[in-house]
C-alpha atoms as one frame of an Amber mdcrd trajectory, in Angstrom:
protein
  -0.157  -0.169   0.032   2.737   2.160   1.035   4.269   1.342  -2.454   1.419
   2.264  -4.629   0.916   5.240  -2.477   4.612   6.459  -3.342   4.177   5.708
  -6.747   1.095   7.941  -6.997   2.668  10.687  -5.491   5.686  10.134  -7.899
   3.350  10.780 -10.812   2.137  13.949  -9.356   4.909  15.541  -8.193   7.227
  14.470 -11.180   5.036  13.404 -14.208   2.671  15.339 -16.500   0.749  16.118
 -13.451   3.761  18.072 -11.775   3.508  21.586 -10.775   4.902  22.968 -13.752
   2.799  21.165 -16.296  -0.706  21.971 -14.339   0.735  25.870 -14.324   0.954
  25.812 -17.923  -2.249  23.814 -18.670  -3.903  26.479 -16.522  -2.415  29.471
 -18.050  -3.213  28.077 -21.509  -6.513  27.598 -21.167  -7.075  30.779 -19.211
  -5.405  32.280 -22.354  -7.592  30.419 -24.549 -10.579  31.766 -22.650  -9.301
  35.280 -22.608  -9.292  35.338 -26.522 -12.420  33.944 -27.130 -14.238  35.799
 -24.952 -12.635  39.249 -26.588 -13.659  37.447 -29.830 -17.236  37.312 -28.653
 -17.527  40.523 -27.412 -15.553  43.086 -29.527 -15.907  44.213 -33.151 -12.445
  44.923 -34.914 -14.195  47.602 -37.422 -16.160  49.327 -34.572 -12.991  49.782
 -32.384 -11.878  51.191 -35.410 -14.726  53.720 -35.906 -14.779  54.780 -32.213
 -10.861  56.023 -32.447 -11.464  57.746 -35.583 -14.290  59.703 -33.818 -12.808
  59.825 -30.696 -12.982  62.698 -28.381  -9.063  63.982 -29.161  -8.967  66.754
 -26.350  -9.454  63.927 -23.707  -7.119  61.890 -25.678  -4.613  64.184 -25.491
  -5.153  65.253 -21.464  -4.945  61.379 -20.835  -1.583  61.493 -22.728  -0.138
  64.361 -20.526  -1.634  62.389 -17.358   0.951  60.145 -18.500   3.486  62.350
 -17.389   1.764  62.783 -14.532   1.868  59.283 -13.424   5.498  58.192 -14.416
   6.652  61.231 -12.158   4.570  59.768  -9.362   6.346  56.476 -10.171   9.982
  58.304  -9.906   8.861  60.017  -6.464   7.565  56.864  -4.808  11.066  54.887
  -6.165  13.311  57.559  -5.321  11.735  57.690  -1.508  12.346  53.635  -1.495
  15.874  54.200  -3.151  17.278  56.851  -0.469  15.429  54.836   2.461  16.230
  51.074   1.630  19.199  51.295  -0.554  20.551  54.554   0.922  21.498  55.971
  -2.782  20.203  59.347  -3.149  21.484  59.740  -6.970  18.378  61.215  -9.045
  19.768  60.393 -12.430  20.921  56.267 -11.196  17.268  56.158 -10.027  15.618
  57.635 -13.182  17.419  55.433 -14.986  16.439  52.525 -12.768  12.827  53.136
 -12.941  13.056  53.406 -16.806  15.019  50.410 -17.235  12.698  48.602 -14.900
   9.520  49.515 -17.184  11.511  48.744 -20.200  12.467  45.094 -18.888   8.511
  44.932 -17.511   6.874  44.869 -20.905   8.647  42.334 -22.820   8.371  39.542
 -19.940   5.490  37.720 -17.942   4.206  39.159 -15.092   6.716  42.167 -14.989
   9.597  39.775 -13.975  12.101  41.694 -15.903  11.231  44.683 -14.070  13.473
  43.484 -11.017  16.337  43.008 -13.650  15.791  46.250 -15.033  15.593  48.351
 -11.988  19.029  47.050 -10.516  21.231  47.429 -13.631  22.107  50.709 -12.667
  22.928  50.162  -9.030  25.997  48.203  -9.210  27.093  48.628  -5.916  24.268
  46.844  -4.685  23.169  43.158  -4.671  20.669  42.362  -6.787  18.756  40.561
  -3.833  18.816  44.249  -2.019  17.094  46.112  -5.097  14.586  43.342  -5.470
  13.505  43.780  -1.887  13.333  47.648  -2.569  11.472  47.113  -5.288   8.768
  44.459  -3.390   8.685  47.455  -0.654   7.596  50.157  -3.552   5.505  47.816
  -4.767   3.811  46.745  -1.114   2.177  50.164  -0.729   0.687  50.262  -4.179
  -0.679  46.715  -3.892  -2.055  47.886  -0.502  -4.009  50.860  -2.029  -5.001
  48.227  -4.926  -6.531  45.884  -2.529  -8.265  48.125  -0.140 -10.088  50.588
  -2.793 -10.692  47.135  -5.036 -12.205  45.439  -2.177 -14.570  48.023  -1.563
 -15.454  48.798  -5.263 -16.104  44.932  -5.221 -18.188  44.735  -2.448 -20.142
  47.498  -3.816 -20.396  45.874  -7.253 -21.479  42.436  -5.715 -24.395  44.272
  -3.541 -25.784  46.253  -6.537 -25.671  43.496  -9.565 -26.053  40.269  -7.583
 -28.701  41.453  -5.229 -26.520  40.385  -2.301 -28.063  40.133   1.453 -27.487
  43.173   3.547 -25.535  40.919   6.119 -23.206  39.258   4.004 -22.121  42.740
   2.290 -21.297  44.333   5.705 -19.648  41.249   6.384 -17.339  41.512   3.664
 -17.065  45.315   4.380 -15.872  44.137   7.635 -13.449  41.944   6.719 -11.999
  44.425   4.547 -11.705  47.079   7.401 -10.473  44.633   9.827  -7.319  44.054
   6.945  -6.501  47.404   6.375  -6.546  48.128  10.190  -4.134  44.527  10.567
  -1.803  46.292   7.978  -1.931  49.622   9.361  -0.560  48.269  12.643   1.929
  46.461  10.869   3.059  49.446   9.082   2.682  52.529  12.322   2.716  50.201
  15.604   6.188  48.234  15.986   4.867  46.600  19.407   2.271  44.741  16.978
   5.563  42.890  15.145   6.038  41.108  18.607   2.943  39.504  19.478   2.746
  35.418  19.592   1.440  34.741  16.235   4.282  36.635  14.681   6.966  35.001
  17.212   5.562  31.903  16.153   6.076  32.704  12.248   9.520  34.148  13.223
  10.863  30.685  14.634   8.967  28.630  11.988  11.360  26.508   9.634   8.318
  26.861   6.930   7.250  30.712   7.227  10.680  32.336   8.899  12.225  33.103
   5.299   8.324  35.165   4.737   8.602  36.994   7.921  12.163  38.390   7.098
  10.901  39.911   3.608   7.889  41.782   5.421  10.190  42.603   8.270  11.816
  45.096   6.303   8.625  47.058   6.944   9.377  47.407  10.751  12.519  48.935
  10.058  11.444  51.966   7.928  10.272  55.415   9.328   6.977  56.166   9.674
   7.251  59.187   7.794   8.691  57.260   4.973   5.540  54.857   5.378   3.018
  57.710   5.287   4.523  59.388   2.325   4.272  56.127   0.350   1.029  55.478
   1.268   0.132  59.159   0.089   2.255  58.795  -3.088   0.631  55.295  -4.149
  -2.922  56.644  -3.360  -2.236  59.413  -5.934  -0.343  57.168  -8.230  -3.667
  54.816  -7.995  -5.691  57.788  -8.582  -4.100  59.144 -11.751  -4.651  55.704
 -13.423  -7.904  55.508 -12.428  -8.557  59.151 -14.076  -6.963  57.907 -17.015
  -9.381  55.252 -17.366 -12.312  57.451 -16.928 -11.153  60.140 -19.384 -10.336
  57.436 -22.182 -13.931  55.987 -21.585 -15.269  59.124 -21.799 -13.086  59.790
 -25.045 -14.300  56.986 -26.925 -18.504  56.648 -25.765 -18.869  60.637 -25.361
 -20.839  59.876 -22.094 -19.455  61.674 -19.283 -20.596  59.363 -16.153 -17.190
  59.758 -14.808 -17.447  58.543 -11.045 -19.232  55.340 -12.755 -15.937  54.836
 -14.952 -13.706  55.506 -11.814 -15.707  52.676 -10.388 -15.254  50.597 -13.260
 -11.482  51.438 -13.322 -11.091  50.168  -9.493 -12.864  46.869 -10.484 -10.354
  46.150 -13.156  -7.538  47.240 -11.064  -8.291  44.874  -8.542  -9.479  41.988
 -10.872  -5.617  42.188 -12.821  -4.198  42.132  -9.478  -6.291  39.203  -7.997
  -5.786  37.039 -10.957  -1.912  35.853 -11.223  -0.101  37.688 -14.158   0.749
  35.289 -17.080   1.225  37.276 -20.563   3.387  39.910 -21.740   2.585  43.674
 -20.187  -0.596  41.666 -18.604  -2.760  41.798 -21.605  -5.664  40.275 -21.971
  -6.912  39.971 -18.196  -7.229  43.661 -18.100  -9.049  44.140 -21.631 -11.128
  41.522 -20.835 -12.297  42.914 -17.405 -12.611  45.934 -19.018 -15.289  45.162
 -21.300 -16.926  42.853 -19.042 -17.299  45.708 -16.695 -18.002  48.461 -18.662
 -20.784  46.127 -20.297 -22.370  45.701 -16.830 -22.998  49.693 -16.319 -24.902
  49.444 -20.109 -21.535  50.999 -22.112 -20.229  49.659 -25.412 -18.003  46.415
 -25.094 -15.428  48.336 -27.583 -15.364  51.415 -25.754 -13.786  49.357 -22.660
 -11.385  47.400 -24.914 -10.645  50.717 -26.727  -9.919  52.411 -23.131  -7.695
  49.754 -21.877  -5.555  49.045 -24.572  -4.973  53.333 -24.849  -4.112  52.936
 -21.078  -1.594  49.941 -21.534  -0.077  52.222 -24.546   0.412  55.301 -22.497
   1.436  53.868 -19.322   3.203  50.752 -20.433   4.693  51.019 -23.713   5.563
  54.619 -23.953   7.695  54.665 -20.960   9.247  51.498 -22.094  10.284  52.749
 -25.195  11.197  55.577 -23.370  12.986  53.589 -21.362  14.925  51.484 -24.333
  15.668  54.742 -25.988  17.299  56.061 -22.520  19.244  52.704 -22.147  20.693
  52.485 -25.810  21.999  56.191 -25.338  23.421  55.338 -21.616  25.323  52.193
 -23.126  26.881  54.234 -25.949  28.242  57.113 -23.909
């Protein structure tokens, strides 16, 4: 019996059903599903027509907001590099950000960003820069989860007629999560509780604890500034999306579009990234949620694609040019 168990275990750990193959199959199925969903819901002719008839003024505003977007990312990264890596070279920090954006767009799950950000900091180890990048992204992730969760609770309550008690329960869970993260960031004594002491001494979870422990060492002023900058960065993206929807739909439901933008960002965060530049999931989410509020699905697709071009492709191109220029010097 034991031998039979060992054979079955070997098949699932080393054979076709091993973790690597399962992940590949899941990604492939999701990719096919996303492609089929978009094929069924959008029209190429309608997309081109909307682009030709779009509000050029709103598109221009969104494009210029892209510079604010990059500026906020720079200030966030500079604040982190100064605090975590103890480097205060503005040129290197800016180069690191651009090279990170350039490397991110060409790799699944934006993994190349970690390598790109590390390139200008030759005097620091890759692990140190990776840790700094994770800290930088933690605050943005925190904002997305909080605001995205609240938007999702509202969406479920409105469109699925969920009971008030269930909605309130979800809301309490989100607020509790917010409170716990707040304690992690601003209350040093919270790190010394019984649960954290167990995690710290656990062979299995101690390495994860060490990654988060870097937050304990950062001063409160840094954390407050990062939360503010991360919120402004997130708000900028949501406003850009709203303007893009308005540009293609000629409607002015700005607040509703911001709500949809929140839902898209949350969906993109919750569903693991597996495509280049996170294409597919974002577009499908945009098409789906836009339809739910009565808009043309092609509007959602166009808004998502243009947001991708403005906030990811354009900075990536600038990053590549910047890197090539530095290599030639």
